[in-house]
MIBA-214308 format. One record per residue (C-alpha): z, y, x; chain; residue in three letters. Coordinates in steps of 0.05 Angstrom, whole numbers. Layout:
<node><zz>Z</zz><yy>Y</yy><xx>X</xx><cadena>A</cadena><residuo>ALA</residuo></node>
...
// end
This chain:
<node><zz>1</zz><yy>-1</yy><xx>-6</xx><cadena>A</cadena><residuo>MET</residuo></node>
<node><zz>-22</zz><yy>65</yy><xx>23</xx><cadena>A</cadena><residuo>ALA</residuo></node>
<node><zz>36</zz><yy>112</yy><xx>46</xx><cadena>A</cadena><residuo>LEU</residuo></node>
<node><zz>19</zz><yy>167</yy><xx>-8</xx><cadena>A</cadena><residuo>MET</residuo></node>
<node><zz>21</zz><yy>112</yy><xx>-59</xx><cadena>A</cadena><residuo>ASP</residuo></node>
<node><zz>90</zz><yy>90</yy><xx>-40</xx><cadena>A</cadena><residuo>ILE</residuo></node>
<node><zz>118</zz><yy>165</yy><xx>-38</xx><cadena>A</cadena><residuo>ILE</residuo></node>
<node><zz>80</zz><yy>175</yy><xx>-113</xx><cadena>A</cadena><residuo>ASN</residuo></node>
<node><zz>116</zz><yy>114</yy><xx>-141</xx><cadena>A</cadena><residuo>ALA</residuo></node>
<node><zz>180</zz><yy>139</yy><xx>-117</xx><cadena>A</cadena><residuo>VAL</residuo></node>
<node><zz>183</zz><yy>210</yy><xx>-127</xx><cadena>A</cadena><residuo>SER</residuo></node>
<node><zz>129</zz><yy>212</yy><xx>-189</xx><cadena>A</cadena><residuo>GLY</residuo></node>
<node><zz>97</zz><yy>271</yy><xx>-146</xx><cadena>A</cadena><residuo>PHE</residuo></node>
<node><zz>18</zz><yy>270</yy><xx>-171</xx><cadena>A</cadena><residuo>GLY</residuo></node>
<node><zz>30</zz><yy>244</yy><xx>-237</xx><cadena>A</cadena><residuo>ASN</residuo></node>
<node><zz>-17</zz><yy>277</yy><xx>-289</xx><cadena>A</cadena><residuo>VAL</residuo></node>
<node><zz>8</zz><yy>283</yy><xx>-360</xx><cadena>A</cadena><residuo>GLN</residuo></node>
<node><zz>-34</zz><yy>261</yy><xx>-414</xx><cadena>A</cadena><residuo>GLN</residuo></node>
<node><zz>-55</zz><yy>318</yy><xx>-456</xx><cadena>A</cadena><residuo>ALA</residuo></node>
<node><zz>-12</zz><yy>314</yy><xx>-530</xx><cadena>A</cadena><residuo>PRO</residuo></node>
<node><zz>-75</zz><yy>308</yy><xx>-571</xx><cadena>A</cadena><residuo>GLY</residuo></node>
<node><zz>-112</zz><yy>357</yy><xx>-619</xx><cadena>A</cadena><residuo>ASN</residuo></node>
<node><zz>-90</zz><yy>426</yy><xx>-635</xx><cadena>A</cadena><residuo>ALA</residuo></node>
<node><zz>-36</zz><yy>429</yy><xx>-685</xx><cadena>A</cadena><residuo>GLN</residuo></node>
<node><zz>-69</zz><yy>492</yy><xx>-719</xx><cadena>A</cadena><residuo>PHE</residuo></node>
<node><zz>-139</zz><yy>510</yy><xx>-740</xx><cadena>A</cadena><residuo>LYS</residuo></node>
<node><zz>-170</zz><yy>575</yy><xx>-748</xx><cadena>A</cadena><residuo>LEU</residuo></node>
<node><zz>-180</zz><yy>561</yy><xx>-820</xx><cadena>A</cadena><residuo>ASN</residuo></node>
<node><zz>-102</zz><yy>555</yy><xx>-821</xx><cadena>A</cadena><residuo>ASP</residuo></node>
<node><zz>-91</zz><yy>624</yy><xx>-794</xx><cadena>A</cadena><residuo>PHE</residuo></node>
<node><zz>-148</zz><yy>654</yy><xx>-840</xx><cadena>A</cadena><residuo>ILE</residuo></node>
<node><zz>-113</zz><yy>625</yy><xx>-905</xx><cadena>A</cadena><residuo>SER</residuo></node>
<node><zz>-48</zz><yy>651</yy><xx>-886</xx><cadena>A</cadena><residuo>GLN</residuo></node>
<node><zz>-69</zz><yy>723</yy><xx>-872</xx><cadena>A</cadena><residuo>VAL</residuo></node>
<node><zz>-113</zz><yy>723</yy><xx>-935</xx><cadena>A</cadena><residuo>LYS</residuo></node>
<node><zz>-50</zz><yy>727</yy><xx>-969</xx><cadena>A</cadena><residuo>SER</residuo></node>
<node><zz>-30</zz><yy>800</yy><xx>-935</xx><cadena>A</cadena><residuo>GLY</residuo></node>
<node><zz>12</zz><yy>815</yy><xx>-878</xx><cadena>A</cadena><residuo>VAL</residuo></node>
<node><zz>64</zz><yy>865</yy><xx>-874</xx><cadena>A</cadena><residuo>ALA</residuo></node>
<node><zz>45</zz><yy>938</yy><xx>-859</xx><cadena>A</cadena><residuo>LYS</residuo></node>
<node><zz>93</zz><yy>993</yy><xx>-823</xx><cadena>A</cadena><residuo>PRO</residuo></node>
<node><zz>65</zz><yy>1045</yy><xx>-865</xx><cadena>A</cadena><residuo>CYS</residuo></node>
<node><zz>95</zz><yy>1009</yy><xx>-927</xx><cadena>A</cadena><residuo>ARG</residuo></node>
<node><zz>170</zz><yy>1030</yy><xx>-922</xx><cadena>A</cadena><residuo>PHE</residuo></node>
<node><zz>228</zz><yy>1073</yy><xx>-957</xx><cadena>A</cadena><residuo>GLU</residuo></node>
<node><zz>293</zz><yy>1096</yy><xx>-931</xx><cadena>A</cadena><residuo>VAL</residuo></node>
<node><zz>358</zz><yy>1114</yy><xx>-968</xx><cadena>A</cadena><residuo>SER</residuo></node>
<node><zz>413</zz><yy>1150</yy><xx>-936</xx><cadena>A</cadena><residuo>ILE</residuo></node>
<node><zz>485</zz><yy>1152</yy><xx>-973</xx><cadena>A</cadena><residuo>SER</residuo></node>
<node><zz>512</zz><yy>1223</yy><xx>-963</xx><cadena>A</cadena><residuo>ASN</residuo></node>
<node><zz>576</zz><yy>1229</yy><xx>-919</xx><cadena>A</cadena><residuo>PRO</residuo></node>
<node><zz>636</zz><yy>1264</yy><xx>-949</xx><cadena>A</cadena><residuo>ARG</residuo></node>
<node><zz>623</zz><yy>1327</yy><xx>-902</xx><cadena>A</cadena><residuo>CYS</residuo></node>
<node><zz>559</zz><yy>1344</yy><xx>-944</xx><cadena>A</cadena><residuo>ILE</residuo></node>
<node><zz>572</zz><yy>1380</yy><xx>-1002</xx><cadena>A</cadena><residuo>ASN</residuo></node>
<node><zz>503</zz><yy>1380</yy><xx>-1038</xx><cadena>A</cadena><residuo>ASN</residuo></node>
<node><zz>493</zz><yy>1314</yy><xx>-1073</xx><cadena>A</cadena><residuo>PRO</residuo></node>
<node><zz>413</zz><yy>1319</yy><xx>-1074</xx><cadena>A</cadena><residuo>ALA</residuo></node>
<node><zz>402</zz><yy>1332</yy><xx>-998</xx><cadena>A</cadena><residuo>TRP</residuo></node>
<node><zz>415</zz><yy>1264</yy><xx>-983</xx><cadena>A</cadena><residuo>GLY</residuo></node>
<node><zz>355</zz><yy>1238</yy><xx>-1036</xx><cadena>A</cadena><residuo>LYS</residuo></node>
<node><zz>318</zz><yy>1291</yy><xx>-1009</xx><cadena>A</cadena><residuo>THR</residuo></node>
<node><zz>319</zz><yy>1275</yy><xx>-939</xx><cadena>A</cadena><residuo>VAL</residuo></node>
<node><zz>305</zz><yy>1199</yy><xx>-950</xx><cadena>A</cadena><residuo>SER</residuo></node>
<node><zz>243</zz><yy>1216</yy><xx>-988</xx><cadena>A</cadena><residuo>LEU</residuo></node>
<node><zz>213</zz><yy>1262</yy><xx>-934</xx><cadena>A</cadena><residuo>MET</residuo></node>
<node><zz>228</zz><yy>1205</yy><xx>-878</xx><cadena>A</cadena><residuo>CYS</residuo></node>
<node><zz>159</zz><yy>1197</yy><xx>-841</xx><cadena>A</cadena><residuo>ASP</residuo></node>
<node><zz>179</zz><yy>1142</yy><xx>-784</xx><cadena>A</cadena><residuo>GLN</residuo></node>
<node><zz>237</zz><yy>1095</yy><xx>-778</xx><cadena>A</cadena><residuo>ALA</residuo></node>
<node><zz>246</zz><yy>1025</yy><xx>-750</xx><cadena>A</cadena><residuo>MET</residuo></node>
<node><zz>278</zz><yy>959</yy><xx>-765</xx><cadena>A</cadena><residuo>LEU</residuo></node>
<node><zz>336</zz><yy>954</yy><xx>-721</xx><cadena>A</cadena><residuo>PRO</residuo></node>
<node><zz>349</zz><yy>906</yy><xx>-667</xx><cadena>A</cadena><residuo>MET</residuo></node>
<node><zz>392</zz><yy>843</yy><xx>-646</xx><cadena>A</cadena><residuo>THR</residuo></node>
<node><zz>414</zz><yy>829</yy><xx>-581</xx><cadena>A</cadena><residuo>ARG</residuo></node>
<node><zz>460</zz><yy>764</yy><xx>-562</xx><cadena>A</cadena><residuo>LEU</residuo></node>
<node><zz>509</zz><yy>780</yy><xx>-504</xx><cadena>A</cadena><residuo>ILE</residuo></node>
<node><zz>508</zz><yy>712</yy><xx>-463</xx><cadena>A</cadena><residuo>THR</residuo></node>
<node><zz>550</zz><yy>684</yy><xx>-402</xx><cadena>A</cadena><residuo>SER</residuo></node>
<node><zz>516</zz><yy>649</yy><xx>-347</xx><cadena>A</cadena><residuo>ARG</residuo></node>
<node><zz>549</zz><yy>590</yy><xx>-330</xx><cadena>A</cadena><residuo>GLN</residuo></node>
<node><zz>523</zz><yy>543</yy><xx>-270</xx><cadena>A</cadena><residuo>GLN</residuo></node>
<node><zz>559</zz><yy>477</yy><xx>-250</xx><cadena>A</cadena><residuo>ILE</residuo></node>
<node><zz>498</zz><yy>433</yy><xx>-227</xx><cadena>A</cadena><residuo>PHE</residuo></node>
<node><zz>425</zz><yy>447</yy><xx>-235</xx><cadena>A</cadena><residuo>GLY</residuo></node>
<node><zz>394</zz><yy>494</yy><xx>-278</xx><cadena>A</cadena><residuo>PRO</residuo></node>
<node><zz>444</zz><yy>548</yy><xx>-302</xx><cadena>A</cadena><residuo>PRO</residuo></node>
<node><zz>457</zz><yy>552</yy><xx>-375</xx><cadena>A</cadena><residuo>SER</residuo></node>
<node><zz>470</zz><yy>610</yy><xx>-425</xx><cadena>A</cadena><residuo>PHE</residuo></node>
<node><zz>522</zz><yy>614</yy><xx>-474</xx><cadena>A</cadena><residuo>HIS</residuo></node>
<node><zz>523</zz><yy>671</yy><xx>-527</xx><cadena>A</cadena><residuo>PRO</residuo></node>
<node><zz>594</zz><yy>709</yy><xx>-523</xx><cadena>A</cadena><residuo>VAL</residuo></node>
<node><zz>583</zz><yy>768</yy><xx>-566</xx><cadena>A</cadena><residuo>GLY</residuo></node>
<node><zz>523</zz><yy>808</yy><xx>-605</xx><cadena>A</cadena><residuo>VAL</residuo></node>
<node><zz>489</zz><yy>876</yy><xx>-601</xx><cadena>A</cadena><residuo>ASP</residuo></node>
<node><zz>457</zz><yy>913</yy><xx>-656</xx><cadena>A</cadena><residuo>TYR</residuo></node>
<node><zz>428</zz><yy>961</yy><xx>-618</xx><cadena>A</cadena><residuo>GLY</residuo></node>
<node><zz>467</zz><yy>1018</yy><xx>-653</xx><cadena>A</cadena><residuo>GLY</residuo></node>
<node><zz>462</zz><yy>1067</yy><xx>-586</xx><cadena>A</cadena><residuo>ASP</residuo></node>
<node><zz>397</zz><yy>1086</yy><xx>-602</xx><cadena>A</cadena><residuo>ASN</residuo></node>
<node><zz>360</zz><yy>1092</yy><xx>-672</xx><cadena>A</cadena><residuo>LEU</residuo></node>
<node><zz>311</zz><yy>1139</yy><xx>-682</xx><cadena>A</cadena><residuo>GLY</residuo></node>
<node><zz>275</zz><yy>1170</yy><xx>-740</xx><cadena>A</cadena><residuo>MET</residuo></node>
<node><zz>222</zz><yy>1228</yy><xx>-756</xx><cadena>A</cadena><residuo>GLN</residuo></node>
<node><zz>232</zz><yy>1267</yy><xx>-819</xx><cadena>A</cadena><residuo>PHE</residuo></node>
<node><zz>183</zz><yy>1317</yy><xx>-852</xx><cadena>A</cadena><residuo>LEU</residuo></node>
<node><zz>213</zz><yy>1385</yy><xx>-863</xx><cadena>A</cadena><residuo>VAL</residuo></node>
<node><zz>209</zz><yy>1419</yy><xx>-932</xx><cadena>A</cadena><residuo>ASP</residuo></node>
<node><zz>192</zz><yy>1490</yy><xx>-941</xx><cadena>A</cadena><residuo>ARG</residuo></node>
<node><zz>266</zz><yy>1506</yy><xx>-959</xx><cadena>A</cadena><residuo>GLU</residuo></node>
<node><zz>288</zz><yy>1472</yy><xx>-895</xx><cadena>A</cadena><residuo>MET</residuo></node>
<node><zz>331</zz><yy>1433</yy><xx>-934</xx><cadena>A</cadena><residuo>ASN</residuo></node>
<node><zz>323</zz><yy>1373</yy><xx>-890</xx><cadena>A</cadena><residuo>VAL</residuo></node>
<node><zz>341</zz><yy>1415</yy><xx>-829</xx><cadena>A</cadena><residuo>LYS</residuo></node>
<node><zz>405</zz><yy>1440</yy><xx>-865</xx><cadena>A</cadena><residuo>ASN</residuo></node>
<node><zz>423</zz><yy>1369</yy><xx>-884</xx><cadena>A</cadena><residuo>TYR</residuo></node>
<node><zz>432</zz><yy>1351</yy><xx>-809</xx><cadena>A</cadena><residuo>PHE</residuo></node>
<node><zz>461</zz><yy>1416</yy><xx>-791</xx><cadena>A</cadena><residuo>ASP</residuo></node>
<node><zz>512</zz><yy>1403</yy><xx>-839</xx><cadena>A</cadena><residuo>SER</residuo></node>
<node><zz>523</zz><yy>1338</yy><xx>-817</xx><cadena>A</cadena><residuo>TRP</residuo></node>
<node><zz>533</zz><yy>1355</yy><xx>-746</xx><cadena>A</cadena><residuo>VAL</residuo></node>
<node><zz>583</zz><yy>1413</yy><xx>-766</xx><cadena>A</cadena><residuo>ASP</residuo></node>
<node><zz>622</zz><yy>1360</yy><xx>-807</xx><cadena>A</cadena><residuo>GLY</residuo></node>
<node><zz>634</zz><yy>1320</yy><xx>-746</xx><cadena>A</cadena><residuo>ILE</residuo></node>
<node><zz>658</zz><yy>1374</yy><xx>-693</xx><cadena>A</cadena><residuo>VAL</residuo></node>
<node><zz>688</zz><yy>1436</yy><xx>-708</xx><cadena>A</cadena><residuo>ASN</residuo></node>
<node><zz>653</zz><yy>1499</yy><xx>-673</xx><cadena>A</cadena><residuo>HIS</residuo></node>
<node><zz>713</zz><yy>1538</yy><xx>-670</xx><cadena>A</cadena><residuo>THR</residuo></node>
<node><zz>762</zz><yy>1490</yy><xx>-633</xx><cadena>A</cadena><residuo>ASN</residuo></node>
<node><zz>710</zz><yy>1439</yy><xx>-615</xx><cadena>A</cadena><residuo>TYR</residuo></node>
<node><zz>753</zz><yy>1379</yy><xx>-648</xx><cadena>A</cadena><residuo>THR</residuo></node>
<node><zz>722</zz><yy>1323</yy><xx>-686</xx><cadena>A</cadena><residuo>THR</residuo></node>
<node><zz>733</zz><yy>1301</yy><xx>-757</xx><cadena>A</cadena><residuo>ALA</residuo></node>
<node><zz>762</zz><yy>1241</yy><xx>-778</xx><cadena>A</cadena><residuo>TYR</residuo></node>
<node><zz>706</zz><yy>1183</yy><xx>-783</xx><cadena>A</cadena><residuo>GLN</residuo></node>
<node><zz>715</zz><yy>1175</yy><xx>-861</xx><cadena>A</cadena><residuo>ALA</residuo></node>
<node><zz>691</zz><yy>1244</yy><xx>-865</xx><cadena>A</cadena><residuo>ARG</residuo></node>
<node><zz>625</zz><yy>1234</yy><xx>-827</xx><cadena>A</cadena><residuo>TYR</residuo></node>
<node><zz>608</zz><yy>1160</yy><xx>-826</xx><cadena>A</cadena><residuo>LEU</residuo></node>
<node><zz>558</zz><yy>1133</yy><xx>-874</xx><cadena>A</cadena><residuo>THR</residuo></node>
<node><zz>508</zz><yy>1084</yy><xx>-892</xx><cadena>A</cadena><residuo>SER</residuo></node>
<node><zz>434</zz><yy>1078</yy><xx>-890</xx><cadena>A</cadena><residuo>MET</residuo></node>
<node><zz>388</zz><yy>1027</yy><xx>-922</xx><cadena>A</cadena><residuo>GLU</residuo></node>
<node><zz>322</zz><yy>1015</yy><xx>-896</xx><cadena>A</cadena><residuo>ILE</residuo></node>
<node><zz>265</zz><yy>973</yy><xx>-938</xx><cadena>A</cadena><residuo>ARG</residuo></node>
<node><zz>203</zz><yy>939</yy><xx>-920</xx><cadena>A</cadena><residuo>GLN</residuo></node>
<node><zz>154</zz><yy>941</yy><xx>-982</xx><cadena>A</cadena><residuo>LEU</residuo></node>
<node><zz>91</zz><yy>911</yy><xx>-1000</xx><cadena>A</cadena><residuo>ASP</residuo></node>
<node><zz>29</zz><yy>940</yy><xx>-1027</xx><cadena>A</cadena><residuo>GLU</residuo></node>
<node><zz>63</zz><yy>935</yy><xx>-1099</xx><cadena>A</cadena><residuo>ALA</residuo></node>
<node><zz>122</zz><yy>972</yy><xx>-1075</xx><cadena>A</cadena><residuo>ASP</residuo></node>
<node><zz>163</zz><yy>911</yy><xx>-1076</xx><cadena>A</cadena><residuo>ASN</residuo></node>
<node><zz>218</zz><yy>906</yy><xx>-1035</xx><cadena>A</cadena><residuo>VAL</residuo></node>
<node><zz>211</zz><yy>846</yy><xx>-987</xx><cadena>A</cadena><residuo>VAL</residuo></node>
<node><zz>258</zz><yy>856</yy><xx>-938</xx><cadena>A</cadena><residuo>TYR</residuo></node>
<node><zz>316</zz><yy>905</yy><xx>-930</xx><cadena>A</cadena><residuo>ALA</residuo></node>
<node><zz>370</zz><yy>924</yy><xx>-882</xx><cadena>A</cadena><residuo>VAL</residuo></node>
<node><zz>436</zz><yy>963</yy><xx>-882</xx><cadena>A</cadena><residuo>LYS</residuo></node>
<node><zz>468</zz><yy>1003</yy><xx>-832</xx><cadena>A</cadena><residuo>LEU</residuo></node>
<node><zz>538</zz><yy>1013</yy><xx>-829</xx><cadena>A</cadena><residuo>GLU</residuo></node>
<node><zz>586</zz><yy>1071</yy><xx>-795</xx><cadena>A</cadena><residuo>ASP</residuo></node>
<node><zz>518</zz><yy>1110</yy><xx>-780</xx><cadena>A</cadena><residuo>ILE</residuo></node>
<node><zz>521</zz><yy>1180</yy><xx>-755</xx><cadena>A</cadena><residuo>PHE</residuo></node>
<node><zz>467</zz><yy>1230</yy><xx>-724</xx><cadena>A</cadena><residuo>PRO</residuo></node>
<node><zz>482</zz><yy>1234</yy><xx>-646</xx><cadena>A</cadena><residuo>VAL</residuo></node>
<node><zz>414</zz><yy>1281</yy><xx>-632</xx><cadena>A</cadena><residuo>VAL</residuo></node>
<node><zz>376</zz><yy>1335</yy><xx>-671</xx><cadena>A</cadena><residuo>VAL</residuo></node>
<node><zz>316</zz><yy>1349</yy><xx>-637</xx><cadena>A</cadena><residuo>ASN</residuo></node>
<node><zz>293</zz><yy>1421</yy><xx>-633</xx><cadena>A</cadena><residuo>PRO</residuo></node>
<node><zz>234</zz><yy>1440</yy><xx>-675</xx><cadena>A</cadena><residuo>LEU</residuo></node>
<node><zz>176</zz><yy>1481</yy><xx>-642</xx><cadena>A</cadena><residuo>GLN</residuo></node>
<node><zz>152</zz><yy>1546</yy><xx>-670</xx><cadena>A</cadena><residuo>LEU</residuo></node>
<node><zz>77</zz><yy>1562</yy><xx>-649</xx><cadena>A</cadena><residuo>ASP</residuo></node>
<node><zz>35</zz><yy>1618</yy><xx>-685</xx><cadena>A</cadena><residuo>SER</residuo></node>
<node><zz>-24</zz><yy>1570</yy><xx>-661</xx><cadena>A</cadena><residuo>GLY</residuo></node>
<node><zz>0</zz><yy>1508</yy><xx>-705</xx><cadena>A</cadena><residuo>LEU</residuo></node>
<node><zz>-26</zz><yy>1539</yy><xx>-770</xx><cadena>A</cadena><residuo>ALA</residuo></node>
<node><zz>-43</zz><yy>1474</yy><xx>-803</xx><cadena>A</cadena><residuo>ASN</residuo></node>
<node><zz>16</zz><yy>1433</yy><xx>-773</xx><cadena>A</cadena><residuo>SER</residuo></node>
<node><zz>83</zz><yy>1412</yy><xx>-811</xx><cadena>A</cadena><residuo>VAL</residuo></node>
<node><zz>147</zz><yy>1409</yy><xx>-780</xx><cadena>A</cadena><residuo>HIS</residuo></node>
<node><zz>168</zz><yy>1343</yy><xx>-763</xx><cadena>A</cadena><residuo>LYS</residuo></node>
<node><zz>244</zz><yy>1336</yy><xx>-748</xx><cadena>A</cadena><residuo>LEU</residuo></node>
<node><zz>266</zz><yy>1275</yy><xx>-696</xx><cadena>A</cadena><residuo>ASN</residuo></node>
<node><zz>342</zz><yy>1249</yy><xx>-710</xx><cadena>A</cadena><residuo>VAL</residuo></node>
<node><zz>373</zz><yy>1198</yy><xx>-661</xx><cadena>A</cadena><residuo>THR</residuo></node>
<node><zz>428</zz><yy>1161</yy><xx>-701</xx><cadena>A</cadena><residuo>PHE</residuo></node>
<node><zz>483</zz><yy>1110</yy><xx>-679</xx><cadena>A</cadena><residuo>ASN</residuo></node>
<node><zz>510</zz><yy>1054</yy><xx>-722</xx><cadena>A</cadena><residuo>TYR</residuo></node>
<node><zz>560</zz><yy>1003</yy><xx>-710</xx><cadena>A</cadena><residuo>ARG</residuo></node>
<node><zz>521</zz><yy>944</yy><xx>-737</xx><cadena>A</cadena><residuo>ARG</residuo></node>
<node><zz>472</zz><yy>917</yy><xx>-795</xx><cadena>A</cadena><residuo>TRP</residuo></node>
<node><zz>459</zz><yy>863</yy><xx>-839</xx><cadena>A</cadena><residuo>TYR</residuo></node>
<node><zz>405</zz><yy>840</yy><xx>-890</xx><cadena>A</cadena><residuo>ARG</residuo></node>
<node><zz>407</zz><yy>851</yy><xx>-958</xx><cadena>A</cadena><residuo>ILE</residuo></node>
<node><zz>363</zz><yy>845</yy><xx>-1019</xx><cadena>A</cadena><residuo>GLY</residuo></node>
<node><zz>315</zz><yy>779</yy><xx>-1011</xx><cadena>A</cadena><residuo>ILE</residuo></node>
<node><zz>358</zz><yy>719</yy><xx>-1007</xx><cadena>A</cadena><residuo>GLY</residuo></node>
<node><zz>426</zz><yy>773</yy><xx>-1013</xx><cadena>A</cadena><residuo>GLN</residuo></node>
<node><zz>455</zz><yy>766</yy><xx>-943</xx><cadena>A</cadena><residuo>GLN</residuo></node>
<node><zz>522</zz><yy>798</yy><xx>-944</xx><cadena>A</cadena><residuo>THR</residuo></node>
<node><zz>559</zz><yy>830</yy><xx>-896</xx><cadena>A</cadena><residuo>ALA</residuo></node>
<node><zz>605</zz><yy>787</yy><xx>-847</xx><cadena>A</cadena><residuo>PRO</residuo></node>
<node><zz>669</zz><yy>772</yy><xx>-882</xx><cadena>A</cadena><residuo>ALA</residuo></node>
<node><zz>715</zz><yy>800</yy><xx>-829</xx><cadena>A</cadena><residuo>ASN</residuo></node>
<node><zz>699</zz><yy>874</yy><xx>-848</xx><cadena>A</cadena><residuo>THR</residuo></node>
<node><zz>755</zz><yy>920</yy><xx>-853</xx><cadena>A</cadena><residuo>LYS</residuo></node>
<node><zz>749</zz><yy>925</yy><xx>-930</xx><cadena>A</cadena><residuo>ASN</residuo></node>
<node><zz>749</zz><yy>859</yy><xx>-938</xx><cadena>A</cadena><residuo>ASN</residuo></node>
<node><zz>814</zz><yy>846</yy><xx>-896</xx><cadena>A</cadena><residuo>ILE</residuo></node>
<node><zz>852</zz><yy>901</yy><xx>-929</xx><cadena>A</cadena><residuo>LEU</residuo></node>
<node><zz>830</zz><yy>876</yy><xx>-994</xx><cadena>A</cadena><residuo>GLY</residuo></node>
<node><zz>856</zz><yy>809</yy><xx>-981</xx><cadena>A</cadena><residuo>GLY</residuo></node>
<node><zz>921</zz><yy>841</yy><xx>-958</xx><cadena>A</cadena><residuo>LEU</residuo></node>
<node><zz>926</zz><yy>872</yy><xx>-1027</xx><cadena>A</cadena><residuo>LEU</residuo></node>
<node><zz>903</zz><yy>805</yy><xx>-1063</xx><cadena>A</cadena><residuo>ASN</residuo></node>
<node><zz>960</zz><yy>767</yy><xx>-1031</xx><cadena>A</cadena><residuo>ILE</residuo></node>
<node><zz>995</zz><yy>711</yy><xx>-1071</xx><cadena>A</cadena><residuo>GLN</residuo></node>
<node><zz>935</zz><yy>702</yy><xx>-1116</xx><cadena>A</cadena><residuo>ASN</residuo></node>
<node><zz>923</zz><yy>769</yy><xx>-1135</xx><cadena>A</cadena><residuo>GLY</residuo></node>
<node><zz>993</zz><yy>787</yy><xx>-1158</xx><cadena>A</cadena><residuo>ASN</residuo></node>
<node><zz>999</zz><yy>856</yy><xx>-1131</xx><cadena>A</cadena><residuo>ILE</residuo></node>
<node><zz>1073</zz><yy>857</yy><xx>-1149</xx><cadena>A</cadena><residuo>ASN</residuo></node>
<node><zz>1090</zz><yy>806</yy><xx>-1088</xx><cadena>A</cadena><residuo>TYR</residuo></node>
<node><zz>1097</zz><yy>872</yy><xx>-1049</xx><cadena>A</cadena><residuo>PHE</residuo></node>
<node><zz>1144</zz><yy>908</yy><xx>-1097</xx><cadena>A</cadena><residuo>ASN</residuo></node>
<node><zz>1190</zz><yy>855</yy><xx>-1093</xx><cadena>A</cadena><residuo>ASN</residuo></node>
<node><zz>1182</zz><yy>836</yy><xx>-1020</xx><cadena>A</cadena><residuo>ASN</residuo></node>
<node><zz>1194</zz><yy>901</yy><xx>-974</xx><cadena>A</cadena><residuo>PRO</residuo></node>
<node><zz>1189</zz><yy>864</yy><xx>-918</xx><cadena>A</cadena><residuo>THR</residuo></node>
<node><zz>1121</zz><yy>833</yy><xx>-927</xx><cadena>A</cadena><residuo>ALA</residuo></node>
<node><zz>1097</zz><yy>901</yy><xx>-958</xx><cadena>A</cadena><residuo>GLN</residuo></node>
<node><zz>1122</zz><yy>933</yy><xx>-888</xx><cadena>A</cadena><residuo>GLN</residuo></node>
<node><zz>1083</zz><yy>878</yy><xx>-840</xx><cadena>A</cadena><residuo>SER</residuo></node>
<node><zz>1019</zz><yy>885</yy><xx>-891</xx><cadena>A</cadena><residuo>ALA</residuo></node>
<node><zz>1022</zz><yy>961</yy><xx>-878</xx><cadena>A</cadena><residuo>GLN</residuo></node>
<node><zz>1025</zz><yy>950</yy><xx>-804</xx><cadena>A</cadena><residuo>GLN</residuo></node>
<node><zz>969</zz><yy>901</yy><xx>-806</xx><cadena>A</cadena><residuo>GLN</residuo></node>
<node><zz>925</zz><yy>956</yy><xx>-839</xx><cadena>A</cadena><residuo>ALA</residuo></node>
<node><zz>946</zz><yy>1010</yy><xx>-794</xx><cadena>A</cadena><residuo>GLN</residuo></node>
<node><zz>916</zz><yy>966</yy><xx>-734</xx><cadena>A</cadena><residuo>ASN</residuo></node>
<node><zz>855</zz><yy>945</yy><xx>-767</xx><cadena>A</cadena><residuo>LEU</residuo></node>
<node><zz>847</zz><yy>1024</yy><xx>-786</xx><cadena>A</cadena><residuo>LEU</residuo></node>
<node><zz>828</zz><yy>1068</yy><xx>-723</xx><cadena>A</cadena><residuo>GLN</residuo></node>
<node><zz>860</zz><yy>1134</yy><xx>-719</xx><cadena>A</cadena><residuo>PRO</residuo></node>
<node><zz>843</zz><yy>1175</yy><xx>-779</xx><cadena>A</cadena><residuo>GLY</residuo></node>
<node><zz>786</zz><yy>1122</yy><xx>-801</xx><cadena>A</cadena><residuo>TYR</residuo></node>
<node><zz>795</zz><yy>1118</yy><xx>-870</xx><cadena>A</cadena><residuo>GLY</residuo></node>
<node><zz>873</zz><yy>1139</yy><xx>-874</xx><cadena>A</cadena><residuo>ALA</residuo></node>
<node><zz>864</zz><yy>1181</yy><xx>-936</xx><cadena>A</cadena><residuo>ASP</residuo></node>
<node><zz>820</zz><yy>1121</yy><xx>-974</xx><cadena>A</cadena><residuo>SER</residuo></node>
<node><zz>870</zz><yy>1064</yy><xx>-963</xx><cadena>A</cadena><residuo>TYR</residuo></node>
<node><zz>940</zz><yy>1055</yy><xx>-984</xx><cadena>A</cadena><residuo>PHE</residuo></node>
<node><zz>984</zz><yy>995</yy><xx>-1008</xx><cadena>A</cadena><residuo>LEU</residuo></node>
<node><zz>1020</zz><yy>998</yy><xx>-1066</xx><cadena>A</cadena><residuo>VAL</residuo></node>
<node><zz>1086</zz><yy>1022</yy><xx>-1071</xx><cadena>A</cadena><residuo>LYS</residuo></node>
// end
């Protein structure tokens, strides 16, 4: 036996894998799939819930209607690398919802209500007299972004929680732009997002609202449990304070006394 035959027999070097056969998909399969329609980026709508610092309830609807560009948010799993022997393996240890950079663009109406909306929102976050920040309950809100089909049916939707603007870009004024319109670019921060609507994906069960609700519904919904057990009431109150960040929802949540 030749030397190379011995090496190939031992190491498998030079062995050629056989082709698995015919293609799994045909061109007609693709054509029949896309004939039913594909999602278009121009078919969308945005709905912003007014934060408490916005006094005009009509502004939120106007701003949502004037949204010209948006994006469906990202998800990135945070992994940990582990290598004991051979190639490394990766294990998920957390999740990042991409909440530090969500850019959107809005057409600006003639009365500048869109610009006033975001100016008022920023003013509700930072006091321009002493430069202190407000409680989060006053400026955090939620936003829904929906993908539509050609018949204006919602086919996909997400809800972003704890959202607020961090950058409100300038508007250029130019006497040579007579046939142009103002478009305001805004960058938002948010904490997380989840799917809603189709298939009804609800928020994760460990939200602050649900945990606090659980504290109130202790003992099979017997709210008098707290009245009859002062120690339990004090313990639940402490858990609630630990769950809520300083100022967040402090004026929205309370335990029955």
